[in-house]
PyMOL CGO cylinders between C-alpha atoms (Angstrom):
from pymol import cmd
from pymol.cgo import CYLINDER

trace = [
    CYLINDER, -0.34, -182.55, 52.27, -1.12, -186.16, 51.49, 0.3, 1, 1, 1, 1, 1, 1,
    CYLINDER, -1.12, -186.16, 51.49, -4.63, -187.46, 50.64, 0.3, 1, 1, 1, 1, 1, 1,
    CYLINDER, -4.63, -187.46, 50.64, -5.12, -189.32, 53.93, 0.3, 1, 1, 1, 1, 1, 1,
    CYLINDER, -5.12, -189.32, 53.93, -4.30, -186.17, 55.93, 0.3, 1, 1, 1, 1, 1, 1,
    CYLINDER, -4.30, -186.17, 55.93, -6.87, -184.20, 53.78, 0.3, 1, 1, 1, 1, 1, 1,
    CYLINDER, -6.87, -184.20, 53.78, -9.55, -186.89, 54.39, 0.3, 1, 1, 1, 1, 1, 1,
    CYLINDER, -9.55, -186.89, 54.39, -8.94, -186.83, 58.21, 0.3, 1, 1, 1, 1, 1, 1,
    CYLINDER, -8.94, -186.83, 58.21, -9.22, -183.03, 58.27, 0.3, 1, 1, 1, 1, 1, 1,
    CYLINDER, -9.22, -183.03, 58.27, -12.30, -182.86, 56.04, 0.3, 1, 1, 1, 1, 1, 1,
    CYLINDER, -12.30, -182.86, 56.04, -14.44, -186.08, 56.19, 0.3, 1, 1, 1, 1, 1, 1,
    CYLINDER, -14.44, -186.08, 56.19, -17.28, -186.45, 53.75, 0.3, 1, 1, 1, 1, 1, 1,
    CYLINDER, -17.28, -186.45, 53.75, -16.76, -183.13, 52.04, 0.3, 1, 1, 1, 1, 1, 1,
    CYLINDER, -16.76, -183.13, 52.04, -16.14, -181.78, 48.49, 0.3, 1, 1, 1, 1, 1, 1,
    CYLINDER, -16.14, -181.78, 48.49, -12.89, -179.97, 48.14, 0.3, 1, 1, 1, 1, 1, 1,
    CYLINDER, -12.89, -179.97, 48.14, -11.10, -177.81, 45.63, 0.3, 1, 1, 1, 1, 1, 1,
    CYLINDER, -11.10, -177.81, 45.63, -7.42, -178.74, 45.56, 0.3, 1, 1, 1, 1, 1, 1,
    CYLINDER, -7.42, -178.74, 45.56, -4.15, -177.31, 44.21, 0.3, 1, 1, 1, 1, 1, 1,
    CYLINDER, -4.15, -177.31, 44.21, -2.12, -180.18, 42.82, 0.3, 1, 1, 1, 1, 1, 1,
    CYLINDER, -2.12, -180.18, 42.82, 1.56, -180.00, 43.87, 0.3, 1, 1, 1, 1, 1, 1,
    CYLINDER, 1.56, -180.00, 43.87, 2.85, -183.36, 42.72, 0.3, 1, 1, 1, 1, 1, 1,
    CYLINDER, 2.85, -183.36, 42.72, 1.31, -186.19, 40.63, 0.3, 1, 1, 1, 1, 1, 1,
    CYLINDER, 1.31, -186.19, 40.63, 2.33, -189.37, 38.71, 0.3, 1, 1, 1, 1, 1, 1,
    CYLINDER, 2.33, -189.37, 38.71, 0.92, -191.49, 36.04, 0.3, 1, 1, 1, 1, 1, 1,
    CYLINDER, 0.92, -191.49, 36.04, 0.56, -195.34, 36.40, 0.3, 1, 1, 1, 1, 1, 1,
    CYLINDER, 0.56, -195.34, 36.40, -1.05, -196.96, 33.38, 0.3, 1, 1, 1, 1, 1, 1,
    CYLINDER, -1.05, -196.96, 33.38, -4.31, -195.06, 32.54, 0.3, 1, 1, 1, 1, 1, 1,
    CYLINDER, -4.31, -195.06, 32.54, -4.48, -193.25, 35.93, 0.3, 1, 1, 1, 1, 1, 1,
    CYLINDER, -4.48, -193.25, 35.93, -3.04, -189.92, 37.01, 0.3, 1, 1, 1, 1, 1, 1,
    CYLINDER, -3.04, -189.92, 37.01, -2.55, -190.05, 40.84, 0.3, 1, 1, 1, 1, 1, 1,
    CYLINDER, -2.55, -190.05, 40.84, -2.24, -186.93, 42.86, 0.3, 1, 1, 1, 1, 1, 1,
    CYLINDER, -2.24, -186.93, 42.86, 0.41, -187.30, 45.44, 0.3, 1, 1, 1, 1, 1, 1,
    CYLINDER, 0.41, -187.30, 45.44, 0.77, -183.90, 47.19, 0.3, 1, 1, 1, 1, 1, 1,
    CYLINDER, 0.77, -183.90, 47.19, -1.87, -181.11, 47.36, 0.3, 1, 1, 1, 1, 1, 1,
    CYLINDER, -1.87, -181.11, 47.36, -3.06, -178.04, 49.14, 0.3, 1, 1, 1, 1, 1, 1,
    CYLINDER, -3.06, -178.04, 49.14, -6.71, -177.29, 49.95, 0.3, 1, 1, 1, 1, 1, 1,
    CYLINDER, -6.71, -177.29, 49.95, -8.00, -174.16, 48.12, 0.3, 1, 1, 1, 1, 1, 1,
    CYLINDER, -8.00, -174.16, 48.12, -11.51, -174.35, 49.62, 0.3, 1, 1, 1, 1, 1, 1,
    CYLINDER, -11.51, -174.35, 49.62, -14.18, -176.50, 50.91, 0.3, 1, 1, 1, 1, 1, 1,
    CYLINDER, -14.18, -176.50, 50.91, -17.38, -176.88, 48.74, 0.3, 1, 1, 1, 1, 1, 1,
    CYLINDER, -17.38, -176.88, 48.74, -20.87, -177.22, 50.36, 0.3, 1, 1, 1, 1, 1, 1,
    CYLINDER, -20.87, -177.22, 50.36, -22.90, -179.00, 47.70, 0.3, 1, 1, 1, 1, 1, 1,
    CYLINDER, -22.90, -179.00, 47.70, -22.73, -181.26, 44.62, 0.3, 1, 1, 1, 1, 1, 1,
    CYLINDER, -22.73, -181.26, 44.62, -24.07, -178.37, 42.43, 0.3, 1, 1, 1, 1, 1, 1,
    CYLINDER, -24.07, -178.37, 42.43, -21.35, -176.10, 43.65, 0.3, 1, 1, 1, 1, 1, 1,
    CYLINDER, -21.35, -176.10, 43.65, -18.74, -178.83, 43.19, 0.3, 1, 1, 1, 1, 1, 1,
    CYLINDER, -18.74, -178.83, 43.19, -19.77, -179.15, 39.50, 0.3, 1, 1, 1, 1, 1, 1,
    CYLINDER, -19.77, -179.15, 39.50, -19.48, -175.33, 38.97, 0.3, 1, 1, 1, 1, 1, 1,
    CYLINDER, -19.48, -175.33, 38.97, -16.02, -175.33, 40.53, 0.3, 1, 1, 1, 1, 1, 1,
    CYLINDER, -16.02, -175.33, 40.53, -14.90, -178.31, 38.47, 0.3, 1, 1, 1, 1, 1, 1,
    CYLINDER, -14.90, -178.31, 38.47, -15.88, -176.24, 35.34, 0.3, 1, 1, 1, 1, 1, 1,
    CYLINDER, -15.88, -176.24, 35.34, -13.76, -173.33, 36.56, 0.3, 1, 1, 1, 1, 1, 1,
    CYLINDER, -13.76, -173.33, 36.56, -10.59, -175.35, 37.43, 0.3, 1, 1, 1, 1, 1, 1,
    CYLINDER, -10.59, -175.35, 37.43, -7.30, -174.14, 36.02, 0.3, 1, 1, 1, 1, 1, 1,
    CYLINDER, -7.30, -174.14, 36.02, -4.29, -176.16, 35.37, 0.3, 1, 1, 1, 1, 1, 1,
    CYLINDER, -4.29, -176.16, 35.37, -3.06, -178.11, 38.40, 0.3, 1, 1, 1, 1, 1, 1,
    CYLINDER, -3.06, -178.11, 38.40, -6.46, -177.71, 40.24, 0.3, 1, 1, 1, 1, 1, 1,
    CYLINDER, -6.46, -177.71, 40.24, -8.90, -180.50, 41.10, 0.3, 1, 1, 1, 1, 1, 1,
    CYLINDER, -8.90, -180.50, 41.10, -12.34, -181.02, 42.66, 0.3, 1, 1, 1, 1, 1, 1,
    CYLINDER, -12.34, -181.02, 42.66, -12.68, -184.23, 44.75, 0.3, 1, 1, 1, 1, 1, 1,
    CYLINDER, -12.68, -184.23, 44.75, -14.75, -185.71, 47.44, 0.3, 1, 1, 1, 1, 1, 1,
    CYLINDER, -14.75, -185.71, 47.44, -13.05, -187.15, 50.53, 0.3, 1, 1, 1, 1, 1, 1,
    CYLINDER, -13.05, -187.15, 50.53, -15.35, -190.27, 50.29, 0.3, 1, 1, 1, 1, 1, 1,
    CYLINDER, -15.35, -190.27, 50.29, -12.82, -191.77, 48.00, 0.3, 1, 1, 1, 1, 1, 1,
    CYLINDER, -12.82, -191.77, 48.00, -9.95, -193.64, 49.43, 0.3, 1, 1, 1, 1, 1, 1,
    CYLINDER, -9.95, -193.64, 49.43, -7.53, -192.80, 46.62, 0.3, 1, 1, 1, 1, 1, 1,
    CYLINDER, -7.53, -192.80, 46.62, -7.26, -189.60, 44.62, 0.3, 1, 1, 1, 1, 1, 1,
    CYLINDER, -7.26, -189.60, 44.62, -6.78, -190.23, 40.85, 0.3, 1, 1, 1, 1, 1, 1,
    CYLINDER, -6.78, -190.23, 40.85, -8.22, -189.37, 37.42, 0.3, 1, 1, 1, 1, 1, 1,
    CYLINDER, -8.22, -189.37, 37.42, -8.59, -191.86, 34.69, 0.3, 1, 1, 1, 1, 1, 1,
    CYLINDER, -8.59, -191.86, 34.69, -6.74, -190.84, 31.50, 0.3, 1, 1, 1, 1, 1, 1,
    CYLINDER, -6.74, -190.84, 31.50, -8.72, -191.31, 28.28, 0.3, 1, 1, 1, 1, 1, 1,
    CYLINDER, -8.72, -191.31, 28.28, -7.16, -191.09, 24.84, 0.3, 1, 1, 1, 1, 1, 1,
    CYLINDER, -7.16, -191.09, 24.84, -9.86, -189.81, 22.59, 0.3, 1, 1, 1, 1, 1, 1,
    CYLINDER, -9.86, -189.81, 22.59, -8.99, -189.62, 18.92, 0.3, 1, 1, 1, 1, 1, 1,
    CYLINDER, -8.99, -189.62, 18.92, -11.30, -187.86, 16.55, 0.3, 1, 1, 1, 1, 1, 1,
    CYLINDER, -11.30, -187.86, 16.55, -11.54, -188.59, 12.90, 0.3, 1, 1, 1, 1, 1, 1,
    CYLINDER, -11.54, -188.59, 12.90, -11.73, -185.92, 10.34, 0.3, 1, 1, 1, 1, 1, 1,
    CYLINDER, -11.73, -185.92, 10.34, -13.14, -186.26, 6.88, 0.3, 1, 1, 1, 1, 1, 1,
    CYLINDER, -13.14, -186.26, 6.88, -10.59, -185.49, 4.18, 0.3, 1, 1, 1, 1, 1, 1,
    CYLINDER, -10.59, -185.49, 4.18, -11.89, -182.98, 1.62, 0.3, 1, 1, 1, 1, 1, 1,
]
cmd.load_cgo(trace, "trace")
């Protein structure tokens, strides 16, 4: 299912999604195809579900016109002993 279809079916709602296809463009990972796992009733529940997400799952609100995650490269420095 495409994001526009999902937005039309569930306007103004948090959703937990199964990511079926995605691509990377620059520093953004766009989700192209998805299935709906479940609808989420509140912001608090959405935060809990986000913490429980497994690989290829996402929590997103249909308020957004595009569905993507920003990729951040975080490098840690370790002290040499």
